[in-house]
C-alpha positions in Angstrom: -17.8 -5.9 15.8 -16.7 -2.4 14.5 -13.3 -1.3 15.9 -12.3 2.2 15.8 -8.6 3.4 14.8 -8.8 5.4 18.0 -8.8 2.7 20.1 -5.5 1.0 18.3 -1.7 1.4 18.8 -0.4 2.0 15.4 3.6 1.3 14.9 5.1 3.1 11.8 8.3 2.3 10.2 10.0 4.3 7.8 13.6 5.2 7.3 12.7 8.5 6.1 12.1 11.1 8.9 9.9 13.5 6.8 7.9 10.6 5.5 7.4 9.6 9.1 6.1 13.0 10.0 3.6 13.3 7.2 2.7 9.6 7.2 2.0 9.9 11.4 0.0 12.9 10.8 -2.1 11.5 8.0 -2.9 8.3 10.3 -3.3 10.3 13.3 -5.8 12.3 11.1 -7.4 9.1 10.1 -8.5 8.8 13.4 -5.5 6.8 15.5 -4.5 8.6 18.7 -1.2 6.6 19.1 1.6 6.3 16.2 4.8 4.8 17.5 7.6 5.5 15.2 10.6 3.7 14.3 13.2 4.4 11.7 14.6 0.9 11.1 14.0 -2.6 11.5 15.9 -2.9 14.6 14.4 0.0 16.5 10.8 -1.3 15.0 11.6 -4.6 16.3 12.3 -3.0 20.1 9.3 -1.4 19.8 7.4 -4.0 18.9 8.7 -6.3 21.6 8.3 -3.7 24.0 4.9 -2.4 23.1 3.2 -4.9 20.9 1.0 -2.6 18.8 -2.3 -3.4 17.3 -0.8 -2.9 13.5 2.4 -2.3 11.9 2.8 0.0 8.9 6.0 -0.2 7.1 7.7 0.9 4.3 8.9 -1.6 1.5 12.3 0.6 1.7 14.1 0.0 4.9 17.7 0.3 4.3 19.8 -2.0 4.8 17.0 -4.2 4.1 13.2 -4.2 3.3 9.6 -4.0 5.0 9.7 -7.6 3.7 12.7 -8.5 6.1 10.5 -6.8 9.0 7.6 -8.7 8.2 9.3 -12.1 8.1 10.6 -11.2 11.7 7.3 -10.3 12.9 5.7 -13.5 11.7 8.3 -15.5 13.6 6.7 -17.7 16.2 8.8 -16.1 19.3 7.3 -13.1 18.2 5.0 -11.9 20.9 2.2 -11.3 18.4 3.2 -12.8 14.8 -0.5 -12.5 13.6 -0.2 -8.4 13.9 -1.6 -6.7 10.8 1.1 -5.8 8.5 0.5 -2.7 6.2 3.4 -2.1 3.5 3.8 1.0 2.1 4.9 0.4 -1.5 6.4 3.1 -4.3 6.0 0.4 -7.0 2.9 -1.5 -8.0 4.3 -4.4 -10.1 2.7 -7.7 -9.8 5.5 -9.3 -9.0 6.3 -7.0 -5.8 2.8 -7.5 -4.7 2.7 -11.2 -5.0 6.2 -11.3 -2.9 4.9 -8.8 -0.2 1.8 -11.2 0.2 3.9 -14.5 0.2 5.9 -13.3 3.4 2.6 -12.5 5.2 2.0 -8.6 4.1 -1.7 -7.9 5.2 -2.3 -5.2 2.9 -0.8 -2.6 0.8 -0.6 1.3 0.7 0.6 2.3 -2.9 2.3 5.6 -2.7 1.0 8.4 -2.9 -1.8 8.2 -0.8 -4.0 10.6 1.1 -5.9 10.4 4.6 -8.6 9.0 3.0 -6.8 6.2 1.7 -5.3 5.5 5.3 -8.4 5.4 7.0 -10.5 3.5 4.7 -7.3 0.8 4.6 -6.8 0.4 7.9 -10.5 0.5 9.3 -11.7 -1.9 6.5 -8.3 -4.3 7.2 -8.7 -4.4 11.1 -12.7 -4.8 10.6 -12.5 -7.6 8.2 -9.6 -9.7 9.4 -8.8 -12.7 7.6 -8.0 -15.9 9.3 -4.0 -16.2 10.1 -2.6 -19.4 8.5 0.4 -21.4 10.0 2.0 -23.8 8.1 5.5 -25.1 7.1 5.9 -22.8 4.5 3.9 -19.8 4.9 2.7 -17.4 8.4 0.3 -14.9 7.9 -3.2 -13.7 6.7 -5.2 -16.0 4.1 -4.0 -14.6 1.1 -7.4 -15.4 -0.4 -9.3 -12.3 -0.1 -12.4 -13.4 -2.0 -14.6 -15.9 -1.4 -15.7 -18.2 -4.6 -19.3 -19.1 -4.6 -19.1 -22.0 -6.9 -15.5 -23.6 -6.0 -15.4 -27.4 -6.1 -12.1 -27.9 -4.9 -10.5 -29.1 -1.8 -12.0 -27.2 1.4 -9.2 -25.5 3.3 -10.5 -22.8 5.4 -11.5 -22.8 8.6 -11.7 -26.3 10.4 -9.6 -27.9 8.0 -7.0 -28.4 9.8 -4.7 -25.6 8.0 -6.0 -22.8 10.7 -4.2 -21.9 14.0 -5.1 -19.5 16.5 -2.1 -17.3 17.2 
């Protein structure tokens, strides 16, 4: 089933007002009709709990903390939708930062600067190709493996192997 961005509610979190306006405009141009905006983690949590958006797009930089802390908060068991897809907007593209974001449960990334087309392609692909959501002692988030290795001979830990929980 293909989902259109026009049917989704997107929560955009960025501490910079100008950046929020530009990214919100780009998300709307990409086809989204509802973009909720927050400038802080606290405001994002409140909107998230009240509105329960379909996607969260957050900046890495959210003083005094970060988009990683927001991701940790939204992935908690008491969250109304812990499996919400979370896209992190990043200015730096170091392997260490990408790995850190992946390991706290970020679903996907947008590397700045990006275009309306980048946003559209990334959000549409992410929502129409959702990965299984994993819940275990040390991790809550989308399956970190994005490719299926055809010749893999190791232990199976995907669907039906006891590691997956529908949230």
